[in-house]
N, C-alpha and C positions, 0 to 999 in steps of 0.2 A: 225079807226083804220090804221094804220100804217104798214106796212111793211117793212123790210129795209134785203140787203141780199148784204155782202161784198164780196173781192175777190182781191187776188194779193199780199196778204202778203209772205213771205217765209225769206230766211237768204239769203245775201246777203255782199259783203266785203268792210271795209269801205270805203269810196268816191265813190262808185256805188249809183246807181238810183234802184227806184220801184213806181211802180204805184198800187195805192190801188182805186181801183173799189166798190163805193157804187148804187143801185137800189132799189129803193125807187116801193110798191105799194102800194093799198087802197084807203084810203080818201087822195092822194098825194093834192088833190086842194086845199086843206083848210092849208099847211107845210108854213112858213113865213120862214124857213130857215133849212140848214144844215149843217154839220159839221163834222168836226173827232175830238176826242178823243183819249188820251192813255194814256195809266198806267203801268209803268212798276215797277216789284218786288217791292217791302215793299213801295213804295209813292202813292199819292193821284193821284188820276186819274186829267189830266188836259188836258187842250185844245187843242188842235194844226193848228185847222184852222177852219174858217166858211165863212158862202155864202149865203148870204139873200138875198131872193125871189125880190129883187132888182137890187142884184147882185156886192152888197158891201162885201168884204172883211176882215175878219181882220185873224190875227195869231201870236202865241205868240211868244214871240220877239228871245226865242229859232232855230227858221225853217227860223224866217225871210230871203230872200235870196236864203232860198235855196229848200223849200217844195212851191208848186201853188196850190191852189184848183180851181176846173172849175167844170162847171156841164153841161149838154145834157140839154136840159129840153125838147126836145122831148122824149129824151127816157129815161126822171126819172131818170138821171143818176147824181152823184158827183165824182170830180176824186180826189187826192191827189197824184202828183207828187212829188216825195221828189229826187232830186238829192243833191250829196255829204254826204252821211248820214255818218255816224259816231254810234260810237259803243255807245254815252249815246241816241240815237234813238232806243234803244233796244225793246219795248213796244209791249205791245199788244193793237191793233187800234180800238177801233169801229164810228161805221157809225151812227152820233143823226139827228135828225130832230124834230123840232119844232111848235106848234101854240100858238101864243096869241089869246085872248080872248076865251075860256080859255086858260091858258096853260098846253100844254100837249107836253110830250117828245117822240121819238121814241128814239128804240138804236134795231140794229143791233146785231148778233152771239159775231161779232167780226174777227178779224186776228192776228197771231201775227207776228211783222217784228224784225230779229232778224241780226242786223251788225256785224258782228265776226274783229276782228282787227288784 
């Protein structure tokens, strides 16, 4: 089992920045990657950014150039630096971790990000 705990959400004005943090504990040696998802009211959950065990990253088109995912392997943390925030970035952000063979997914409790225009 893997436990994920997020922090860093909050209220920010458009154009501002926030950094989300997710710390993993438990059977972290099994993880193949971690990432961030978000869900806005009335919308489906969407992938924001992901970073693999090998360090490869992938971003949603809507956040490319503004958001950066990174990790601190020693501290088992994944960060999401969010710059130039827009009102459409307002959503509930959740940390995700996954394994392959078998496929397992783990979720944190989530954190709210609200961008005021």
